[in-house]
N, C-alpha and C positions, 0 to 999 in steps of 0.2 A: 788340051785340044778341045775344040768346040765341036759338038756333034751337030751337023747341019740338019739332020732329020728332026730333032726335038726343038731347035731354035725357032722354028716357025709356029710351033704349037703353043708356046708359052703365051703370046699375046692373045691367041684364040681362047685359051683356057681362062685367062684373066677376064676377058669380056664375057664369057659364058658364066663365070662365077658371079660377076656383077649383075648380069641379067637375071639370074636365078634369085639373087638376094633382093632385087627390086620387085620382082614378081611376087615374092613371098610377102613383102611389105604392103603390096597393093590390096590384099584381101580379095573379096569377091568381085571387085570392080565397082561396087557402089561407092558413091562419094561419101567419105566419112568426114565428119566435122568434129573438131575438138570441143568437148563440153565439160564443164566443171560440175562437180557434184552439187546437187540441190541441197540447200540448207533448210532445215525446219525453221519456222518463224521464231525469232528470238534465240535460236541455238547458235552457238559459236564454238569452234574447236580451238580458238585462241583464247588463252586466259591471261589476264593482266593481274599482277599482284604487286603490292608494295612491301611484301614480306622480304626480309633479308635473304639474299641468295648465297648459297654455298660457293666458296671460292677455294683456290689452293691455299689461301692464308687462313681459312677457317670460315666461320659463319658470319663474318662481317663485324664481329666484336673486336674491341681493342681500342687503340688510341690514335688520334690524328696527330701527325707530326707537325704539320704546317697549318696551324690554326684550327678553327672549328667550322669552316665553311662546308656545308653539306651534311654535317653530322646531325643526327636527330637530337633535339634538345629535350630529352626525357629525364635528365638529371641522373641517369644511371651510371654515367662514366664509361659506357660501353660503346663508344662511337666506333665508326668503321676505320679503315686504314690498315687492317691486317695485323696489328700488333696484339698479341694475346695477353695483355695485362690491363688492369683497370686504370683508367686515366687519372682518377683522383689519387689512388695509391701511388702511382708513378710520380705525379707532380708533387705530392706531399712529401715523398721520400727525398726528392731532389731539393725541395724547399727546406726541409728539416736539416739536411746535411750541407746546405749551401756554404757554410763557413769552412768546410774541409775540402782539400784538393781531391779531384776525382781521378782515379786511375783507370777504371774501365766502366763504361756505361753502355749497357746492351738493352735497348727498348724492346727488341724482338723476343729476347729470352727473359726479360724482367729482372736483370741483374745489375746492381750498382755496387761497385767496389771502390772504396776511397783509398787514397794514398795515406801514408803515415802523417799524423798531424800532432804537433806539439803546441800546446797553448802557451801564450807568453808568460802566464803566471807559473807554469811548471815546465821549464825547458828540459828537465831530466826525465820526463815521462812523455810517451807518445801513444796515440791510439789509431786504430784502423777499424773501419766498419764495412761489413758486407751485408747488403740488403737483397733479399730474394722476394719478388712479388709472385705469388703462387696462383692467383686466381684472376678471373675477368670481372668478378663482382666485388663490390666494396663489402668485405667481410672481415671480421676480427682475425680469422685464421688465414687471410689472404696475403699476409706479409710476415716474413721471418727476418730477424736481425741477428748477426753474429758480430760481437765486439771483441777486438784483440787489443792487448795492452802490453807495452814494454817499458822497462826502466833502464836507465843508464847506470852501469856499475862504476866502481872507483877507477877502472882502467879506461873508461869511455866507451865500452862495448854495450850494445843493447841486449838485454835479456828479457825473455818472456815473463810477464807478471800475471797473477790471477786477476780475473774480472768477476765482480760480483754478479751472480745470475740475474738479479733483479735489474741490472743495467740493460740487458737485452730487452726485457719486458717493458721497461720504462721507455726505451727508444721506440719500440713497436707501438706503445700507447700514444706517444707523441705524434707519430706518423698517422695513426688512425684518427686522432683528434683533428689534425690538420686536414686530412682527407674529408672528414665530415664537414668541417667548416667550408671547404671548397665546394662541396656538393650543395650545402645549404645556400651558399652564395650564388651558385649557378641556378638553383631552383627559384631564387627570389627574383632573378632577372626576367 
């Protein structure tokens, strides 16, 4: 049921509330004009900087996936794009293992995992390589390699075989050498 006594008061109360609100906004009745704060000569509260900005992907270091457009050409291999690995280490790793089939390639995490590869000269032996790029800078400890090896037994089954520890180090050295060559080639441009 509608109470007829209060129904006429609602519009009056709404008008009264609006009038009080407008009166409060008008101030003392003097005409007020919007003014912007004065600036001291030469002073500015706006700063412009060419420094890299922090993003959700990090500080702007990483690798560009689609070319080098817009990337600073400082030869550091730390271009933008949000990928947290060094460009030269990443490309050198892919270049060094280009003869092997790739199983998993993760440029965001810096992980390259190859599939098993048998060379034509040794069909009863196969290898698999995992590469981990650990840093955004071109450093000797910025890449880790794990090599796995298997041999085929008399029944045709693959069995794990030992890998000489120096194999991992030699592959890391080959990647680092290629990365340095790439960096020097870019610096010469």
